[in-house]
C-alpha positions in Angstrom: 31.2 68.3 -63.0 31.7 66.3 -59.8 35.2 65.7 -58.5 34.1 63.3 -55.8 33.4 59.5 -56.0 30.5 58.3 -58.2 27.3 57.4 -56.5 24.9 54.7 -57.7 21.3 55.4 -57.0 19.2 52.2 -56.4 15.9 52.4 -58.3 14.3 49.0 -57.8 11.1 50.2 -59.5 12.9 50.7 -62.8 14.2 47.5 -64.5 17.6 47.7 -66.2 16.1 46.3 -69.5 12.5 46.2 -70.6 11.0 44.1 -73.3 9.4 46.9 -75.5 6.7 44.6 -76.9 5.7 43.7 -73.3 6.7 46.6 -71.1 5.8 44.8 -67.9 8.3 42.0 -68.6 11.6 42.5 -66.7 14.7 40.8 -68.1 16.9 39.9 -65.2 19.8 37.7 -66.4 21.6 36.9 -69.6 24.2 34.1 -70.0 26.4 33.1 -72.9 26.5 29.5 -74.0 29.0 28.2 -76.6 28.6 24.9 -78.3 31.3 23.2 -80.5 30.4 20.6 -83.1 32.2 18.6 -85.7 29.9 18.2 -88.6 30.2 15.2 -90.9 31.8 16.2 -94.3 32.0 14.4 -97.6 35.6 13.6 -98.5 35.3 14.3 -102.3 36.0 17.7 -103.9 33.1 20.2 -103.5 31.9 22.7 -106.1 31.1 26.3 -105.1 27.6 26.5 -103.8 27.4 22.8 -102.7 26.0 21.8 -99.3 29.1 21.5 -97.1 27.3 19.6 -94.3 23.8 18.5 -93.4 21.7 19.9 -90.5 23.7 19.4 -87.3 22.2 19.7 -83.9 23.3 22.4 -81.4 21.9 20.9 -78.2 21.4 23.2 -75.2 20.0 20.5 -73.0 16.8 22.4 -71.9 13.2 22.1 -73.0 12.8 25.7 -74.0 15.6 28.2 -74.9 15.3 31.7 -76.3 18.0 34.2 -77.0 20.2 35.5 -79.8 22.9 33.8 -81.9 25.8 36.2 -81.5 28.9 34.6 -82.9 30.1 31.7 -85.1 33.6 30.6 -85.8 35.0 27.9 -88.1 38.3 26.1 -87.8 39.2 24.4 -91.1 41.7 21.7 -90.0 42.1 20.5 -93.6 43.7 23.9 -94.4 41.8 24.4 -97.7 41.9 27.7 -99.6 40.0 30.6 -98.0 36.3 30.2 -98.6 33.1 31.8 -97.5 30.9 29.3 -95.7 27.2 30.2 -95.3 25.6 28.9 -92.2 21.8 28.2 -92.2 20.1 28.2 -88.8 16.8 26.6 -87.9 14.8 25.9 -84.8 14.1 22.3 -85.9 15.7 19.8 -88.1 15.7 20.5 -91.9 17.2 19.3 -95.1 19.3 21.8 -97.0 20.2 19.2 -99.6 22.7 16.4 -99.9 26.3 17.0 -98.8 28.6 17.8 -101.8 25.7 18.6 -104.1 23.8 21.7 -105.0 21.4 23.1 -102.4 17.9 21.6 -102.9 15.8 22.8 -100.0 12.1 22.3 -100.1 9.6 25.2 -99.4 8.6 23.4 -96.1 12.2 23.3 -94.9 13.0 26.8 -96.1 10.1 28.1 -93.9 11.9 26.6 -90.9 15.0 28.8 -91.4 15.7 31.4 -88.8 18.4 33.1 -90.8 21.9 32.8 -92.3 25.4 34.0 -91.5 28.6 34.0 -93.5 32.0 33.0 -92.1 35.1 33.4 -94.3 38.1 31.2 -93.4 40.7 33.8 -94.5 43.0 33.6 -91.5 45.9 31.3 -92.5 47.3 29.4 -89.4 49.8 27.5 -91.6 48.3 24.0 -90.9 44.7 25.2 -90.7 42.4 28.1 -91.5 40.2 30.1 -89.3 37.2 32.5 -89.7 34.6 34.1 -87.5 31.5 36.3 -87.6 31.0 38.2 -84.4 28.0 40.3 -85.6 25.3 37.7 -86.3 22.6 39.0 -83.9 19.9 36.4 -84.9 17.0 36.0 -82.4 15.5 32.6 -81.8 13.1 30.7 -79.5 12.9 26.9 -79.6 10.8 24.5 -77.6 12.9 21.4 -78.2 16.1 22.7 -76.6 18.1 22.6 -79.8 19.0 24.7 -82.8 20.1 23.2 -86.1 22.8 24.4 -88.5 23.7 23.3 -92.0 26.2 25.0 -94.4 27.1 25.6 -98.0 30.6 26.4 -99.4 31.6 29.2 -101.6 34.8 27.5 -102.5 36.0 24.2 -104.0 37.5 22.4 -101.0 38.3 18.7 -100.4 37.8 17.9 -96.7 38.4 14.9 -94.4 35.2 13.6 -92.7 35.9 15.6 -89.6 38.0 18.5 -90.9 35.7 21.4 -89.8 35.1 22.5 -86.2 32.1 24.9 -85.8 31.7 26.9 -82.6 28.4 28.9 -82.1 27.9 31.3 -79.2 24.4 32.3 -78.1 23.2 34.9 -75.6 20.6 33.0 -73.6 17.6 35.0 -72.5 15.4 32.3 -71.1 15.7 28.6 -70.6 13.7 26.0 -68.7 
């Protein structure tokens, strides 16, 4: 056990992180990017399992982006009862179904899905509800600079057209 100050040894020949599939690739910089969107909602009462909102673009403004979806949060400004909202992520536009109707995704569009994540709006903020999922860890790579997200509801809410704010945070590995 050393009682003196810590020493950092510079080893430029050993990268801090290595892509195991391509061991000669050196990862040098990660950045986090957060995008907030207000999806368009139907204003009639939903049934559990209905499409909450159609595919909404998360635009990163670059031609190619790869990384990991890390976090999603939802602010329900309409203060509906706690509900579990399932988010569906894709690397290109897709149709989950019609808002406020049962999911009716085609096989072609289902093949575009990168994955899903659940967010439960269980935190009561008196005039609104909040929920988050900080453990998504969904890798992606898109050539068009955008991800797309649609959602279904596990509850029976009635929303205003802009009553949901969705925030998605990604860890960007490459972009150009």
